[in-house]
Structures are given as C-alpha cells and as structure tokens.
N, C-alpha and C positions, 0 to 999 in steps of 0.2 A: 185068721193075718189082716193089721191093716192094711190101708193100702195109704200110700206114702203122699204127703200135699203138699204145694209149692207156695211158697208166702202168702197168698195169698186165699187159700182155702178150697181150691179146685184139686182134683186126681189131676197125679202126673200122666197123664195119657196122654196118648199119639197126638198132635198137634192138631188140629182139626182146620178147619175152611176159613180163609179167614183170620186163622192166627198166625200166618208168615213171622219170620224172623226182619229184619232191618230190610227196608226196600220189599218187600213182600205186600199183596194184597188185603193183610190187614193191620200192617205193622209202620214203623213210622219214616213221614217219607211216603207214604202207598196215598191211593186216594181216597180223599174224604178226609184225609189223618186233620189236625190239629196243629194246626203252626204255633211252637210256642216263641215268643220274642215278638212274634207279630212284624216278624222280617218278610213274611212270604215268597224267596227262596232258598232250596237247601243246595250248600256252597260243599262239594268234594271237592278234596283234595286231588289236584290231578300226579300220574306218576312221572317225576322226573327225567329225562334222557341223558343218557352216558353223554358229555361234551366231545369227547376223544372217541368216539363208536362214532357220533354222526361226524365227524373233522376226518374219519380215517386213520387218527394218529397211528403208523404202527409202534414208534418210539418215544416214551415220552426226556425232552431232554430239560437235564439239570439247567442247562443256561440259559433259558427260555423262562427268564424272574418277570416280565409279565404277567405269563400264562401262571405260574406256581403260585401265583402271591393271590391268585384272587381264591387257593384253595390255604389260604393259611386267617383263622379270626387275630379279631384287631389286635388279641395278647400274645399271637404269633404261634397258638395251637394248630395241630392242623386237622380240619374241620371232617365230621364223619361223612359218611353215605350217604345215611341218610335228610342231610342236609346240604349235600353239593347233588347229587341225583347219581356219580358217578356209576358204574361199576362195578366190580366185588376185582377184576383183574384191572384196568386200570386205575383204584386206588391203593390196588398194590407197591404196584409201580408207580404212582404217585407219589407215596410215600419212600419209597426206594432216592425220589428226584430230588426231594424237597429237601430230603436228608443227605444228598450227597451236595446239596444247592447251599446247606448250612455249614456244611465242614467243611467248601469254597470259598467260603464268608463272600456268599454273594446274597443271599438270604436271615434275616437274624434268625438267633433261636428267641431272644422274644425281645416283646415292643420295648418302643423308648422309654416309653414312659413309666414303664418298671423298670425297664434299668437305669432310667433316673438321670438318660441322659436332655 
C-alpha cells in the first residue's frame, strides 16, 4: 500500500512542529517568514460592525432617506452585508425599508445615469 503524497513529494502525515497553518510558527506571517513584496506589514481586514446595533436602532424607518441612501450602490442596488457590515437581522429589515422607500417614491429603483435623466 502506498503512502499518499502531497504536491512536494512528502508524506501526508500529521503536521509537525514548525509547519503550522497561517499565523502559526512556521506559516506565512509567523516569526522569521519572508515578506513578499517588500511591504513589511501584514494587513488583515477588520470585521465591520453593524451601524444599527451600535446606535441601538429598534426599527429601521423607511422615511429616513439620508440613512438608507448609504446602503444603496451608485447603480441603485442594495449593498450586501459583506460590504456594509450590517448584521443579518438588520440587513433583512434594511432591505424591507429600502423597498418600502422605493415604493413610496422616496428613493430611486435605478440610478439617474442609467435611466437617462
């Protein structure tokens, strides 16, 4: 029976000391790791916080156009959670409020440059 080999020809046994994953002692970003690109700093993205949770907003009002406008793209689409940092509960309520504001003609369905106005 043959031992399974990974891409560099070594056996696929358990990880040994100094061969940790990302952030481990032997992984990228660990002590002694060479920096690629010569930048010298490892930037990691921080988790965005939900603006509605921070402000303790109980309900998202569809009439608050100035706040809702931040969650629309330049083309008039609703921005996703991964871009705005909104939590799942508030993202669901935000999308309903945006749709209500569009229905009441407080906000556009599409951008002005797409409509041709």
